[in-house]
N, C-alpha and C positions, 0 to 999 in steps of 0.2 A: 730886299724889296724897296723900291723907291717910295718915298712918302707921297701921300695924296695931296696934290696942290690945287686941284680943280675946285671951283665953286659948286655947291649942291645944285644950283639952277642949271649949270652947264651939264652936269651928269643927268639931270632930269630931261633936259632938252634932247640930248642924243639918244637917251633910252627910248623916246618916242619914235626915233628913226631906226630902232632895232640894235642899238649898241649898248651892251650891258657892262657895267664897270667890273674890272678884274680887281677884287677887293685888295686894298692896301697899295694900289698902284694908280697911275694915270692912264693905263692901257685898258682897252675894251675888247670884249668878245662881240664880233659882228655877226648878227643873226641874218642869214640869207634865206629868202623865201623860195621854196621849190614848187609852189602852186599845189601840187598833189603828191609830192614825194618822187617826182620824175623829172630829171633834167637831161639835156643832150650831152653828148661827148664833148662838144665844143664848150658848153657851159662848165662841165667838170674841169676841163683844161684851164679855163679862165679863173675858176675858184682856186685851183692849185697855184697858178701864177700869182694871183693876188695874195695868197697866204705867204708866199715867199717874198713878195715885193713889199708888202705892208705889215704883215703879221709876224708870227714866230715860226712860220713854216709848217704848222700843223693844221689839220682840219678835223673838227669833231661833228657829231650828229646828235640832234636832240631827239627826245622820245616822240616828238610830233613831226618827225621827218623834215625838219629844217636843218640847215647847215650852219655851223658856227666856225668862224676864223678867229682864234684868240690872238691877243697881243697887238691890237691896232692902236697906235698913239692917237690922242685926241686931235692933234693938228693934221692928221692924215685921213681923217674920216671922210671928208668930202672927196678927196682924191681917190680913195678906195671905192666909194660909191660910183664915181664916174667910170672907173676901170671895169666894174661889174656890169654897168649899163651897156657896155659894148656888145654883150651877149644877151641882153634882155633880162638880166638879173637885178633884183632889188632887195634891200634890207627892210626889216620891219617885224611885225608879228608880236607887238607888246601892247599893253594898255587895256583899259576897260572898253572893249569893242569886240566886234566879230574877229576871231583869230583865223589864221590860215587853216584851210581844210586838210584833214588827214584822211588818206585813202589807202586801202589795200590794193593789191595787184589783181583784183577780180576780173579786169578786162582780159587778161591773158591766162588766168588761173583755171585749171580744169574744173574747179567747183564754182567759179564765178557765174552769177546769175544776171548781173547787170554790168554795163560799161562803167566801171568805177572811175577810171581815169577821165573819161569824157564828162560824166555827170559832176564829178568833183571840180573839174576845171571850170565848168559853167557856174558852179556855186562860188568858186573863187572870184570870178569876174563880177558876179551879181551881188554877192554879199560881203566878201572881204574888201574888194575894191569899191564896189558900189556904196557900201555903208562905212567906208573908211573914216569919215569925219563925224559919224554918228556915235555918240557916247551911249553905252549901256551901263546898267548898275554895277557890273563886274565883267570879267572876261566871258566871252561866249564862244564855246568850242563846238565844232562840228566834226563828226567822224563818219566815214562812209565805208561800209563793209559789203563785199560782193555776195556773201552767203551767210547762213547761220553759224558757220564756224567762228565768226566774230574775231578774226585775227587782230584787227585794230581796236577791238573792244568798243564798238560804237555806242553801246548803252552806258558807258562811263563818261560820255560827253554830254554837254548841255543838250545837244540834239544829235541823235544817232540815226543813220540810215542803213538798213540791212536789206540786201537783195533777197527776193522771194520768188518761189515757183510753186504756187498752190495747185496740188493735183486735182484734176477733174475726172470723175469716175463715170464709166459707162457700164453699169452693173448688169445690163442685158447680156453682155458678153462674158460675164463671170461664170467659170466652170467649177468653182469651189475646189480647186486643185489641192491635193494633200500637201504638195510642196509648192507653195505660192512664192513666186519670184519677188513681187513687191514686199511681201511680208519678210522675206529673208534679207532683203537689202535695206530695210528701214532701220536707221540707227537709233530712232527714238521709240521703237516698239509701238508705234502708233497704228501701223497697218496689221490687221489680223483677219483671218478667215473665221467668221462666226456664223454658225448654222449654215455652212456651205456657201457663204457670200462674203466677199472682201469688204471690210469696214475700216475706215480711217478715223481714229479718234482725234478730233480737232483740238482737244485740250492738250494732247501730247505732240501733235504734228507741228514741226517748226518750219514747214514749207521749204525744205532744202531741195526738193525736186528730184531726189535720187531715184524715186520709184516711177517717175514719169517715163513712159515708153519701155518699161522693163517687163511688162506682162506680155507673153507671146500671143495672147488672145485680145490684146488692145483694150483691157479693162481701164487702163490709165493712158489713153492715147496722147493727152496733152495736159498742159497746166496753164494757170493764169499767172503771168509774170508781173511783178510789181515791186513795191518798196514798203518795208515795215519802218515806221518812224517811232523813235522813243524820245521822250521829253524829260529833262530834269536830272540827267545823270551827272556825276562828278567823281573825281578821284583826287586824293590829297589828304589833308588833315582829317576830313570826314568823307568817307566814301559812300556813294549811293548810286544804285542802278536806276537808269531812266525807266519810266513807265511807258508801255506801248500805246499809241493811239489805236482805238478799237476800230480800225478800218484799214484794209489793204489799199495802199495808194497805187493806182494802176498806170498813171501817166506821169511823165517827167514834169509837165506843166503844173499838174496838181501838187506834185512834190515841191516844186519851187514856191508855189503859193503858200503851202503850209509852213515851210521854213521861214518865209518872209513874215507871215502872220505871227510866228513864234517870236521872232526878233522884235516886232512892233509891240506885241503884248508885254514882253520883258522890259522893253524901254519905258513903256507907259505905266505899267502896273507894278514893276519891281522896285523895291526900296534900294537906294544907293548902298552899295557894299554887299548885297546878298546875291548869291548865285541863283540861277534859274530854278534849281531844285527847291530852294527855300521859298522862292516866289510861288511855285506850284503848290507846295505844302500849305502855304498861308492862304492862298486863294481857293484851294481845293481842286483836285485833278479833274473832276467832272466839269467844273466851271471852266477850267482852262481848255479842256478838250472841246467843249461846246463852242467856245470862241474860235478855236482853230478850224473847226469844220464849218464855220460861218464866214461871211465875207465883210463883216462890219469893220474889222481892223484894217483891211486893205482899203476900204472906202475912206478911212480917216488917216491914211498913210502920211500925207504931207503935214497934216496937223500934228501928228505924233512926232515926226522927225523934227519939225520946227520948234517944238516945245522946249523951254528952258529946263532941262532935266539933267541930273547927275553931273553938275558942274564942279562938285567937290568930291574927291576920292575918299577911300576908307573902306577896305575890305573887312567884312565881318567873319570870314571863314578862310 
């Protein structure tokens, strides 16, 4: 291994661009943003060529669906970035700020209840790129899952989004069948025929939507499609599942608003170095939820963004 000859400030500067030092060397792992875990065939070809031209010829993948090309020399970083830009690719995804969004393939998955690729790409533009220069107390991660199967573990992110299909019952049509199709198909044992009438226990139901349109008598002819939002999750040294906001978010516009309010609340009321979950614990979840369902944070958006906050780093977790 070659000895490290770079200055610490050089290493810090390129880390902000998405280049992480390969310990003990002057080479870097280049972190390439995929927006939502999806790239084109032309972009894949470009990454492979860049890996051979500038790196060590290998490509790795992170747990958050970004791509890393190892072995980039310090003096080739700008040339590497220019090569990627030909196909609209860019590096980044580090620092105390909104991180790139992670999404499952719910758009094309048989269980997907929302357009995960579409909504996560919109989040990428609005929050990763739109808030790129806005410092937060620590990293802020967003995960988008298409259904309650939770393949990308949304509730282990600072903010999680989970696709929902809440069943709507028309009990006038219920025949109280001895063999009830919705009851049989329910994976949560939430649907039960009680005293000759279908009942869904809302405490058990996870709004997976599998029971919708499964009754031959149209007892569940439709469902309300929307988003479950969880706040304050994290994984790492200390794991914690996010707590769900006590409201089914029914429109994409409302979803984007609640995400933006969460970022603004975290920036304004979080202590430097603490994750959102710690902020929520300190402030109280009911207090945080009340603020997220109100519009006062959005009304003070520019004031919060312009404030001199979190200028000194230092993670506490």
